[in-house]
N, C-alpha and C positions, 0 to 999 in steps of 0.2 A: 644188881648190875650184872650184865653178862660179859663174858670174855671169850677170846679165841674164835674158833670156828662158828660156834652157836651165835655169837654176837653178829658176825658179818652175814650169816644166813638170814637172821632176823632183819638186818638192814636191807639186804637185797629184796626180801619179801615185801616189806612195807613200802619201800620206795617204788617198787614196780606197781604195787596196787594203787598207790597214790597217783602215779603217772597215768595208769590206765583210766582212773576216774576222771582226771582232768583232760586227758586227750579226748575222751568221749564228749566233753563239752563243746569241742570245736571240730572234731573230725567229720561230723555229720554235715557241716555247712557246705562242703564242696560236693556232696552227693545229692543235694536236694533236687537238682534238675533231673537226675537219673531216676530218683524216687518218684517224682511227679509223673514221668512217663510210664514207669512200671506199675504204679499203683493207681493210675488214672485220677490224680489229685491236682487241685489248683495250688498255686503258690501259697495262698492264704491257708489252705488246709494242711499242706505239708509242713508249714512252719510249726505246727503243733508237735512235730517230732523233736524239735529243739525245746519248745516251751515246756512240755510235760516233764522232761528230764530236769530242767532248771528249777521248776516249781517243787518237785520232790526233793531235790538237793537242798534248797534253801529252807525247807520245812524241817528236814531231818537233822541238819548240822547242829542247831542250838540244843537239840534234845539228846545228843549223844552222851553227854555227861551222865544224865539220869539213866539212860538205857544201859550204859556200861555198868553202873552200880547195881542196877536192878537185876541184870542177868549175868553179870561177870563180864569183864572186858574181853577176855579171850573168846568166850562163847559168842558174845555179840559180834566181835570182829570176824570170827569164822562164819557165822550165819550170814553176815553181810557179804563176805567174799563169795560164798556159795550162791546167795541170791543174785548178786551182780553177774556171776558167770552164767547161771541158768537163764536169767533175763536176756543176756547178750545173745545166747543161742536162740532164744525164742524170738528176739528182734530179727535176726537173720532169716528165720523161718517164716516170718509174717508175710501173708499174701494180700492183706488189705490194710488200709491206712488206720482204721480204728484199732486193729490188733497191734500194729507197730506202736501207736501212741500209748496204749495201755502197758505194753511191755517196756517201753522207754521210761514210763513213770516208775515201774517196779525197779528197773535198772538204776534210776536216780535215787530211790530209797536206799538201795544197797550201796551205791557209790558215795552218797553223802557221808555215810558212816566210815567208809574206807579212808577218805581224806582226813576226817576229823580224828579218828582213832589212831591213824598211823603216826601222827605227831606225838601222841602220848606214849606209844610203844617205843618209839625211837628214843625219847627222853629217858625212859626207864632203862633203856639198854646201855646208856653211857653214864660213867661216873660224873659227879658234879662238875669237876674241872673241865670236862669235855662236853658240857651241855651245849655251848655254841656250835660244836661240830655236829651234834644231833640235829639242832635246828637248821644247820646249813644243808644237811642231807634232805630234810623235809622240804626246805625251800627250793631245792633243785626240782623236785616234782611239781611244786606249785607254780613256779615260773616257766619251766620248760614245757610242761604238759599242754597248756592251751596253745603254745606256739608251734609245737611240732605236730599238733593235730591235723592242720591243713596239709602238711607235708605227707604224712602217712595216708591221709584220706585221698590226696591227689594222686599218689602212686597207685592206690587200689582202684580208684574210679577210672583212671586213664588206662588201666590194664584190662584184661579180658575177664577178670574175676567178678566184677559187678558189685553194687552197693552192699549186699548182705555180708560181704567179707570185712567191712569196717566193724562189724559186730563179732564175727567169728574169730578175729585175731585175739579177742579177749579171752577166749575159752581155754587154750592151753596154759596161758599165764595164770588164769584163775584156778585151774586144777592144781598146778604146782604150788600156788600160794596157799590153797586149802591144805595140802599135804604138809607144807612147811609150818603152817600155823598150828596144826595138830601136834607136830613133832617138837617144835622149838619155842613157841611163844607161851609165856606163863604170866599169870596175874601177879601184881605186887601184893604184899601182905595186906595192905589197907583194903584193896578190892576183894581179896579172898575172905576177909573177916567181916565184910559189910553185910548187914542184914537187910534183905529186900523189903521194901515198903509193902504193907498189905494193900491190896487193890483198892480198898475203900479210902486209903490215905493218899492215893496218887492225885496230883493236881489235874484232874480231868478238865476242869474249866480252862486252866491255862493251856492245856494241849489243844482244846478246841479253838480257843481264841488265837493261838499261834498259827494253826492251820488256816483259819479263816483270814486273818490279817496278812500274814506273810505270803500265803498262797495267792490271795486276791491281788496283792501288790505285784507279785511276780507275773501274774497273768496280764495285768495292765501294762507292765513294762515290756513284756514279750510281744503282746498283740496290739498295743496301742497304735503304732505307726501303720500297721497293716489295715486296721479298722478305722483309720482317720481320727484317732483319739476321741475327744469328747463330742464329736458329731455322731458317735455311735452309742446307742442306748445301752448296749451290753458293757461297754467300757465305763460308762457312767455308773452302772449298777455295781460293777466290781470295784470301782474307785470308792464308792460309798461303803461297800463291804470291807475294803482294806482299811479305811479310816476307822470304822466301828471296831473291827477286829484288833487293830494295833493299839488303839486307845484303851480298849477293854483289856488287852493282854498286858500292857504296861501297868495299868491300875491293879490288875489281879496279881501280877508277879511282885509288886511292891508291897502288897498287903497280905498275901498268903503266908501261912506258917511254914510250909514246905513247898516252895514254888518249883515248877519244872525247870525254869530258867531264872536264876536269882539275879535280877537286875540291880539289886542293892550293892553288888560287888563294884559297880561303877563308882559309887560314892566312896568306896574304901581306897581308891587309887586314882589320883589325878593323871598319872601316866597312862593308866588303862583307858581313861576317858579320851585323852588326846590320841592314844594309839588306836582306839576304835575308829575315830574319825580319819586318821591317816591310813588305816586299813581300807576304808571306803575309797579314799583317793587312789591308793595303790590298785585296788580292783578296777576302778574307773579307767585309769590309764592303761593297765595291762590288757584288759579285754577290749577297750575301745580301739586301741592301736592295732591289735590283732584283727579286729573286725573290719576296720576301714582300709587297711593296706591291701588285703586280697581283692576287695571290691575295685579299688583303683587299678591294680595291675591287670585284672581280668577284663573289666569293662572298658578301660581307656587305652591300655597298652596292648591288650589282646593276648596276654600270657595265659597259658593253660593252668589248671589247678595244680598240676605237678610242678611246673616251673615256679609258681608262686610259693609252694611249700618249700622247695629247695632254697629259695632266696631267704626265707625266714629262718631256716635251720641254723646257720652260723651264729646269728644273734641269740638263739635259744641256748646253744652250746656255750656262748660267752657268759650267759647268766649262770649256767651250771658250773663253769670254771670259777666264777667269782664267789660262789657260796662258801667253799672251804676257806678261801682267802679271807673273806669277811669274818667267818667264824673264828679264825685264828687271830684276827685283829681284835675282836671282842674279848677273846681269851687273854690277850696281851694287855687288856685294860683300856683300850681306846674307847671313849664314851660314845654311846649311840647318838647323843646330842650333837656331837661333832661330825658324825658320819652322815646323818640324815640330810643336812643342807647340801652336802656334796652330791649325794645321790639325786636329790630333787633338781639341783642345778644341771647335772649331767643329762637327766631326762629332758629338761627344758632345752638343752643344747641339741638333743636328738630331734625334737619336734621342729625346731627352726632349720636344722640341717635338712630334714626330710622336706620341709616346705620349699626350700631353695632348690631341691633336686627334681621336683615335679615338673615335667615338661613332656611334650608329645614325643620326643625322641629319647626319653630316658630308657636305659637298659639295665640289665641285672647288676652290672658293676657299679651303677650309680647309688644303689641302696645298700651295698655290702657294709661299708664302714658306719653309716648312720645306724644300721640295725645292730652292729656290734656295740656301738655306744649305748644304744637302748638297753642291751643285755647287761652291760656293766652298771648302768644307772639303777636298773631294777634290782640287781644283786646288792647294791649298797643301800637300797630302801627296805627290802623285805626283812632281812635279818635284824637290823636295828629296831624296826617297828615291833617285831614279834617279841624279842627279848625285853625291850623297854616296857611293853604292855603287861608282861607277865612277871616282871621282876618284883620280888617282895611279897607276892601272893603265894599262899600255901594251901595244900589239901584241896577241898571242894571248891574254894574260891578260884584256884588256878584252873580247874576244869571248866567252871562256868565262864571265866574270862576267855579261855581259848575257844570255847564254842561260840561266844558272842563275836569275837574278832573274825572267826571264820565265816559266820553268817553275814556279817557286815561287809567283808571283802567280796563275797559272792553278790550281795545286793549292789555294791559299788560297780561291779562288772555289768550287772543288768541295767543299772542306770546309765552307765557309759554307753553301752550298745544302743539303748533306746534313744538317748539324747542325740548321739552322733547320727544315728539312722534318720531321725526326724530332721535334724539340721541339714543333713545331706540332701534329702528330697526337697525340702522347702527352699533352701538357699540356692539350689540349682535353678529353680523357677525365678527367684528374685534376681539372681545374677543375669539370667537370660533377659529379663525385662530391662535391666540396667545397660546391657551391651547392645540390645537390639537397635537403638537409634543410630549406632555406628554403621549399620548396614542399610543406609538410606539410598534410594535410587537417585537422590540428588548429589550423592557422593561419587565423584569421578572414579575413585579407586574401586568402589563396589561395582559400578557399571562395567568397568574394564574387566574385572574378575569374572563377572557373569558372562560377558561376551566371550571371554577365553574358554570358560567351561562349556558354553553353548557350542562353540566351534569344535571343541574337542569331541563332544558327543555326536555332533553331525558327521565328523570324520569317521566315526565308528558305525555309521549307517542309520542313525536316528533321524526322524523328520525334524523340521524346525520346531514344531510344537512339543514333540517329545524331548528334544534336546534342551529346550528352555525349561521344561518341567524338571528334568534331571539336574540342570544347572542350579535351580533354586533348591533342590534337595541337597546338593553338594554343599551349597552355602550354609544351609541349615545345619548340616553335619559338622562343618567347620566351627560354626557358632557354638553348638552344644559341646564340642570337644573343649573349646576355650573356656566355656562356662564351667565345665566339670573340673578343669585344671585349677581355676581360680577357687572353686568351692573346696576341693581337697586341700589346697594350700591353706585356706582359712581354717579348716578343721584342725590341721596339725598345729598351727599357730595358737588356736584357742586352747588346745590341750596343754600346750606349753605354758601359757599364761595361767591356766587353772592350777597347774602344778606349782609354779613359782609363787603364786599368791598364797599357798598354804604354808610356806616356809616360816613366816612369823609365829605360827602355832607351836613350832618346835621350842620356842623360848619358854613355853609353859611346862616343859618336861623337867622333872626333878632329877638331879644327878643321883645315881644309885649309891647307897651307903656301902662302905667297905665291907666286903664279905657277903653282901646281900645276893641271894641266888634265887633261881627260879625253881619252884617245886611243882612239877607237872605230874606227880604220881597220881593225882586225881583227874588229870585232864582227860576229858571225854570218856 
């Protein structure tokens, strides 16, 4: 355990690295339009800038426990920081889309290790009695990062700097983190004394099946809606590869003597099995809500990327504020089983409050308090899930469990974005069909409104034919806006019902034994 100045330097280093990694999952979203213009790419092509990073992330996270033991955690962490920093610089220097996609993948390889290994370093930095505080600091990065990404990205994109600077901002922090890692971070004794496996004993089959299965699944989730899902032969192919890879990976890891990811740890702890599923739910809600809200504010309300980012910021800060409070509650002995239903109920309240606030005249003030409530709810969910999942596990089992929950949380986010994106596009069409009969020419109100629009356009100098054409276009615009409002409301309500339906699973959680603690010395 560390004390004094060294302790807090380590905390600042790893929390900032964790923040950078997660900010980069969402900061790119607001810059895609500018990238399309500068790199002469279509929307489908430029989406690979996001997909390549996510695929690399989700492949690397579950392997970090093995890699840290193989090369030493400090060495592995330092190499990941340097790789992430160099790849960020290369992303900003890219002049073609293929270059940018390749460097984003490399950035994701380094970034996945940053998030996963930061948690273990923080836990080793704090004495056992302060473990929840270490978890709280890690949780600040996990919850705040994806939320403030659009804020920072919006400020950069709307300025004169241009999209390369969303990558360049990582460089100075990465350089400082590299220096601080060399000077202050040390391996625990168990890692120092670990004997690396000979190359011939490494579970290469598990590595290959993990890359094939998880990578293919992430591709399907990232590109499915863009390519019209199973109407596209490439999506069908990667779906088959994902199924083969994942089934093969599960079989391999359950039967191998020294698996790269030990799935047998799930059978050792019922709390971990429940926690893994709840981590999926957390990732689903966290990333889906961050994904759908900017689309609504920018498409429907006409907000800029920067405006949207600033609206999201107070809720992110509320999450960060909650983390130390929840950590102290856990240290005081309040059980996770009691806190989780409260967090899920608060997030449920956020979704219904947001659904009620959606209207054509909504302004920034309408979303302030609902997003604060979201931040409080996520704070009450993340910490209890993490500590519950890892309680009672020791040594290598704790490392494997932490890697699994991290990967599953990321996959939950990918599923959330994919499902919400698909629902959004398809429900808009369905809701349009449902509302269209209300705009019948046999309806006096419709006829009256068309006549009003026509006269208004004629007063502006349009001919009768042009004015009628513009009137129909205006009516179509009104219809689509109403359809969109209904669809976004349905999405928030559906998210709320999904969260509240998971509450009964909490009854399966075992109460921690007195004195039972989390051993994360092996984590990642």
